[in-house]
N, C-alpha and C positions, 0 to 999 in steps of 0.2 A: 504494500500500500504506500502510495506516494504522499508526501506532506501536502497539506491544503494549498500552501503558497505555490508549490511546483505545479500542482493540478491547475491552478488559475493561470499560471504562466503558459503552460502547454495549451490550455483551452484558448487563451488569447491568441497565440500564434496561429492555431488552426482556424479560429473564428475570423481573423482578419485577412486570411489568405483568399484570393479569388479562386485558386485551385489548391487543393490540399498539399500537393507536392512542393508548392512554393514555400511551405513552412518546414520542409523536411530538415534542412540543415539547422535551423533554429531549434527545432524539437530535439534533434540529436545532441546538439551542444548542451542544451538544458539538462537532458538526461545524463550526459557525460559529467557535467558539473556536479550532479547529485551523487552518482555512483563512483566517480573517479575514473571510469572508462566505460566503454559501451559493451557491457556484458550481455549475454543472451536475453536476460530479463528486460534490459533497456531496449534492445532491438525489437523484442516482441511488443513492448508498450508503444514504441514509435510506429511500428507497422499497423497496430490496431488503430491508433489515432489518425494515421495518414492514409489508411486504406491501401497499404502497400504489402506486397508479399515479402516473406522473410528474405528471399534472394535479392529483391530490389533494395531493401534497407541495407543488407550486407554490402551490396555494390557501393552504395554511398559511403558507408562507414569505413570501407577500406580504400576509397579513392582519395580522400582529403588527408593532408599531412597532419592536421590538427584534430582529427578524430582518431581515437585509439580503441582498437578491439582487444588489446592485451592490457593488463594492468601496467600502469606507469607510476613513477614516483609522485610524491606530493607536489614537487616542483619539476616541471618538464622544461628542460633547457634546450631550446631550438637554436642551434648555431647556424648562422647564415653560411650557405655553401655556394654562394654566387661568385662569379668571376672577380668582381671588384674586391670582395672580402679575401679571396685567395691572393690577390695582388698585395693586400695589406696583411698577409701572413696569418690568415685564419687557421692554418695548420698548427700554429703555436697555441691558439685558443683551444683547439681540440685536444692537443697534447697535454696542455696544462690541466684542463678539466679532467681528462682521463687519469693523470697522475695524482691530482689532489683528491678525486673521488674514488679512485681505485677501480674504475669500471671502463669498459670499452664503449665506443659510440654505439647506441642502440640498447645499452644496458641500464640497469637500475641498481642503485646502491642497496646493499643488504638490509639497511634499515628502512628502505622504502621511501627515502627522502628525495632523491634526485634521479632523473633519467636524462641522458644526453641523446639528442636526435639532430641529424642534419636537416636543414630545410632550404628550399629554394630562396632566391633573393628576397629579402624583406624590405627592400626599397629605401634604404637610408645610406646610400653609397658614400656620401660625403663624410660619414662618421664611421666608416669601416675600420676594423672588423666589428660585426655586431651580433647580438643574440637576443632572443626573447626568452623570458622566464615567465611561464604561465601568462603569456601575452604581453608582458611589460618589456619594453625595448631598453637595451643597454648597448651603447656604442663606444667607439674609440677604446676598445678593450685592451687592457694590459693585464699581466699576471696579477699585479697588485689590486687592480680594480675588480678582477674576477674573485680574488680572495675576499675582498670587502663585501661583495654581493653575496657570496656563499655564506659568510659569517652572519650577515643580517638575516638571510633566509633561515639559517639554523636556529636563530633566536626567536623567530615568529612563525608559529605553526598555523595551519588552517585545517579545519575538520572536514573530512569527506566520509561518505558512507561507502562501505565496501559491499560489493555484490555478494549475495548469499550463495 
């Protein structure tokens, strides 16, 4: 059973769409924010609300970089993998994150706190290299700046519901 606030949010997305499928990404994001990732239960809920088959919902859920079918860390670090970031040594950002967190790109720390993922250009090339953490942008990255960001994230947690 979903919380009343989430039910209202989902109903609002569906109600305001001219066609149900227009609301699909919003519905999936809202369910992901609730569960932490798009577990089977979330996909079933989305399909029911959007009048979509499980296969159609699965196609959407696996197409977008920011929708997750597997559990991810509390903080998902999307490192820009675009050409300009590579020109600004984003390989050093990847290496530093891997060294500090002790995981490979695509992995999640054992405590479930961080996941590192590459993503296509995030559109702030003048501040390369850059990354997003749960959608918040950080640019002109240095090892010191990355360490500060990780320290702040470790100090402040956010609660998520884990799929059953």
